[in-house]
C-alpha positions in Angstrom: 52.3 -36.9 -1.2 51.8 -34.1 -3.5 48.9 -35.2 -5.0 47.2 -36.3 -1.8 48.1 -32.8 -0.9 46.5 -30.9 -3.8 43.7 -32.9 -3.2 43.0 -32.1 0.7 43.6 -28.5 -0.5 40.9 -28.6 -3.1 38.5 -30.2 -0.7 39.9 -27.6 2.0 38.8 -24.3 -0.7 35.6 -26.2 -2.1 34.2 -26.5 1.8 35.6 -23.4 2.6 33.5 -21.2 0.1 30.6 -23.5 0.5 31.0 -22.7 4.2 31.4 -18.9 3.1 28.3 -18.7 1.0 26.2 -20.0 3.9 27.7 -17.3 6.1 27.1 -14.4 3.2 23.2 -16.0 3.1 23.0 -16.1 7.2 24.1 -12.9 7.2 20.9 -11.5 5.0 18.1 -9.9 7.4 15.0 -11.3 7.0 12.5 -8.4 6.9 8.7 -9.5 7.0 6.0 -7.4 4.9 2.6 -7.6 5.0 0.5 -6.3 1.9 -2.8 -4.4 2.5 -4.7 -7.1 -0.1 -3.9 -9.4 -2.8 -1.6 -8.4 -5.7 -2.4 -5.3 -7.4 -0.9 -2.7 -9.8 0.4 -0.7 -6.6 2.5 -3.7 -5.7 4.6 -3.7 -8.6 7.6 -2.3 -6.8 7.9 -4.6 -4.2 7.7 -8.0 -6.6 10.0 -6.2 -9.0 12.5 -6.1 -6.6 12.0 -9.4 -5.6 11.6 -10.7 -8.8 15.3 -8.8 -10.3 17.3 -9.9 -6.4 17.6 -6.0 -5.8 16.5 -7.1 -1.6 19.4 -9.8 -1.9 22.1 -7.5 -3.4 21.2 -5.0 -0.8 21.8 -8.1 2.1 18.0 -8.6 2.8 15.7 -11.5 2.9 12.2 -10.1 2.2 9.3 -12.1 2.7 6.0 -10.6 0.9 2.8 -11.7 2.0 -0.6 -10.8 1.0 -3.1 -9.1 3.3 -6.8 -8.6 3.8 -7.2 -4.8 4.5 -5.2 -2.1 5.5 -7.2 -1.9 9.1 -5.5 -5.6 9.8 -2.3 -5.2 8.2 -2.0 -2.3 10.5 -3.1 -4.0 13.7 -0.8 -7.3 12.8 2.3 -5.0 12.5 1.3 -3.3 15.5 1.1 -6.7 17.3 4.7 -7.9 16.0 3.4 -10.2 13.9 5.2 -8.5 10.6 7.8 -6.0 10.3 6.4 -3.4 7.8 3.1 -3.3 6.4 2.3 -1.9 3.0 -0.8 -0.2 4.2 -3.2 3.1 3.6 -2.0 5.7 5.7 -5.0 7.2 6.3 -6.1 4.1 8.2 -2.6 4.2 9.7 -3.9 7.6 11.3 -6.8 6.5 13.0 -5.0 3.7 14.6 -2.5 6.0 16.0 -4.9 8.2 17.3 -6.5 5.3 19.0 -2.9 4.3 20.6 -1.6 1.6 18.3 2.3 2.5 18.1 3.0 2.7 14.9 4.1 5.1 12.2 4.6 5.6 8.6 8.7 5.5 7.2 7.7 6.1 3.7 4.6 7.0 1.5 4.6 5.9 -2.2 1.0 7.1 -3.3 1.1 10.4 -1.8 -2.5 11.2 -3.0 -5.3 9.0 -2.1 -7.5 7.3 -4.2 -10.2 6.5 -1.8 -13.7 7.1 -3.3 -17.0 5.8 -5.0 -17.3 3.4 -7.7 -20.3 4.6 -9.8 -21.7 3.2 -13.6 -20.3 5.4 -16.0 -23.3 6.2 -17.4 -25.4 7.2 -14.4 -23.9 11.1 -14.7 -23.8 11.0 -11.3 -20.9 13.7 -9.7 -20.9 13.7 -5.8 -21.9 11.4 -3.0 -25.3 14.0 -2.7 -26.5 12.8 -6.3 -26.8 9.0 -4.8 -29.5 10.4 -2.1 -31.5 6.6 -1.7 -29.3 4.5 -3.5 -27.4 1.3 -2.3 -24.2 1.6 -1.6 -21.6 -1.2 -0.9 -19.0 -0.7 1.7 -16.3 -3.1 3.1 -16.2 -3.3 6.6 -12.5 -5.2 6.8 -11.1 -2.5 4.2 -9.4 0.3 5.3 -11.7 2.9 3.2 -14.5 1.7 5.3 -13.0 3.3 8.1 -13.8 6.6 6.0 -17.3 6.5 5.1 -18.8 8.1 7.7 -16.6 11.1 7.5 -16.8 11.0 4.1 -20.6 11.0 4.4 -20.4 14.1 7.1 -18.0 16.1 5.2 -20.8 16.0 2.3 -23.6 16.7 4.9 -25.1 13.6 4.4 -25.7 10.1 7.0 -26.1 6.9 6.4 -29.7 7.3 6.7 -29.6 9.0 3.5 -28.5 5.5 1.6 -29.1 2.0 1.7 -25.6 0.9 2.9 -25.1 -2.5 2.0 -22.5 -4.2 4.0 -20.2 -7.2 2.5 -17.6 -9.2 3.2 -14.3 -8.2 1.5 -14.6 -11.0 -0.7 -17.7 -10.0 -2.3 -17.7 -6.3 -2.8 -16.3 -6.2 -6.6 -19.2 -9.0 -7.2 -21.8 -7.2 -5.5 -21.2 -3.9 -7.5 -20.8 -5.6 -10.6 -23.9 -7.5 -10.4 -26.0 -4.5 -10.1 -26.9 -5.5 -6.4 -25.6 -2.2 -5.4 -25.8 1.2 -7.2 -22.3 2.3 -6.0 -19.0 1.4 -4.0 -16.8 2.4 -1.5 -13.4 1.3 -2.2 -9.9 3.0 -3.7 -10.4 4.1 -7.5 -7.1 2.9 -8.7 -7.4 -0.3 -7.4 -11.5 -1.0 -8.4 -12.0 0.8 -11.7 -9.8 -1.7 -14.3 -11.4 -4.9 -12.5 -14.8 -3.6 -12.6 -14.8 -1.9 -16.4 -15.1 -5.1 -18.4 -18.1 -5.7 -16.7 -19.7 -2.5 -15.7 -18.3 0.3 -16.7 -17.8 3.0 -14.1 -16.4 6.2 -13.0 -14.8 7.4 -9.8 -15.7 10.0 -7.2 -12.9 10.7 -5.1 -13.6 11.6 -1.2 -10.8 14.4 -1.9 -13.6 16.3 -4.1 -15.3 16.7 -0.4 -12.5 17.8 1.0 -11.4 14.7 2.6 -7.7 14.5 2.0 -5.5 11.8 3.3 -2.2 10.6 2.2 -2.3 7.2 0.3 -0.5 3.9 0.4 3.1 3.6 2.0 5.4 1.5 5.0 4.2 1.6 8.6 6.2 0.2 11.4 6.1 -0.2 15.1 7.6 3.2 16.1 10.5 1.4 18.6 11.8 -0.3 15.1 12.3 3.3 13.2 15.6 3.1 15.6 16.2 -0.7 16.2 15.7 -1.9 12.9 16.7 1.3 11.2 19.3 0.0 8.4 17.4 -3.0 7.2 14.2 -0.7 7.0 16.4 2.0 5.2 17.9 -0.6 2.9 14.2 -1.5 1.8 13.4 1.5 1.3 16.3 2.6 -1.0 15.2 -1.1 -2.9 11.7 0.1 -3.3 12.9 3.5 -4.7 15.2 2.3 -7.2 12.2 -0.3 -8.1 9.9 2.9 -8.5 12.3 5.0 -10.7 13.0 1.9 -12.6 8.9 1.5 -13.4 8.5 5.3 -13.8 11.5 5.3 -16.2 9.2 3.0 -19.2 9.3 -0.1 -17.4 5.9 -1.0 -16.3 6.1 -4.3 -18.5 8.9 -5.8 -16.4 7.5 -5.0 -13.1 3.6 -6.7 -14.1 5.6 -9.6 -15.0 6.9 -9.5 -11.7 3.6 -9.6 -10.3 2.5 -12.2 -12.3 5.5 -14.5 -11.9 5.6 -14.0 -7.9 1.8 -14.8 -8.0 1.8 -17.4 -10.4 -0.6 -19.4 -8.4 -3.3 -16.7 -8.4 -3.9 -16.9 -12.0 -4.3 -13.2 -12.1 -5.6 -10.6 -15.1 -2.6 -9.3 -16.5 -4.5 -6.2 -17.9 -5.9 -5.8 -14.8 -2.5 -5.4 -13.2 -1.5 -3.4 -15.8 -4.4 -1.0 -15.3 -3.9 -0.6 -12.2 -0.4 0.3 -12.1 -1.0 2.9 -15.1 -4.1 4.5 -12.4 -2.3 4.8 -9.6 0.5 7.2 -11.1 -1.0 9.9 -11.3 -1.4 9.9 -7.5 2.6 9.3 -6.9 2.7 12.7 -5.7 0.9 16.1 -4.2 2.2 19.6 -4.7 4.2 19.7 -1.5 6.0 16.3 -2.5 7.0 17.2 -6.3 11.1 16.8 -6.5 11.3 15.5 -3.5 13.0 11.5 -2.9 10.0 8.7 -3.7 8.7 8.1 -0.3 9.7 11.6 1.7 6.5 13.0 3.2 5.5 16.6 3.5 4.3 17.8 7.0 1.7 20.5 5.4 0.3 17.4 3.7 0.0 15.6 7.2 -1.0 18.9 8.6 -4.1 19.2 6.3 -5.1 15.7 6.8 -5.5 15.3 10.4 -7.1 19.0 10.5 -9.5 17.0 7.6 -9.8 14.2 9.8 -10.3 15.8 12.9 -13.2 17.7 11.7 -15.0 14.3 11.2 -14.0 12.9 14.5 -11.6 10.4 12.9 -8.6 11.6 15.0 -8.5 13.2 18.2 -7.1 16.9 18.5 -3.8 16.0 20.5 -2.3 13.9 17.2 0.5 15.9 15.3 2.0 15.0 11.8 5.4 14.1 13.7 3.1 11.8 15.6 2.6 9.9 12.0 5.7 9.8 10.0 9.2 10.2 9.9 11.4 10.8 6.5 14.5 9.9 8.6 15.0 6.5 6.7 14.6 8.4 3.6 17.8 7.7 1.3 17.9 11.1 -1.1 19.7 10.6 -4.5 
């Protein structure tokens, strides 16, 4: 009888542990994240946190999906198809101005790398130098929304160029093959890809006075309160991942991207180049010394005024329509 009782107790405890483990797994909050694009160095923190199990440790079941441009990502988040979008916040500002109920809860690349790729030996230093040249633009990319404002801020129009409208998937090949003299894109993303084939330099839109925040998390406005705990945990884990990367662990972050998207056969050197190229855009003067992800009202004020002068946002939108710091954990 004692042996039978002992066996029964062992079975009971084993079943209890299995049920308990299953319950813990079930308690993890699922959070779906849609990126702006296929993996780049800028996404390193997201993938590193996944690889190291930091989301799981925080009680989150985070699902990361590659996107096809910031504009599409923002629209899908607004439609409730994903919980969080990782997208360019300038494109988000335009979407908010057009009535989409979204807001940024964290900005990681707080200065924008939107710009123009030109051949390194061209001698071109500003947009005006390219009058009459072929400029490739991918219509579905978030940066495309800034092309006309960029022209206007530079005192130019589309008539001053031969604009080549292409699909996102062929923007790079269009430029590297020489079918376009220049391409509108994100400098930190673009340069490491094209340099091996066509050595290039970047002309930033900010040099024409078009200053906008860079990349961050975008959510539906209502979720800021209803999903606050999970979103705060998501930000905190990504803060941890970025601190780890900036503390000299870039190689581990790149390993994570490569591992998480092994089937894509990514070029490690390009991912590494993109990660390093994005770091200079991590801060603005107004955000230095603040928690990772924290946004400055003054940066948004400048951005909205800039975008307003070229008709990209309407005059009624304010900085507090665009972002909130209420979910940013402070060290």
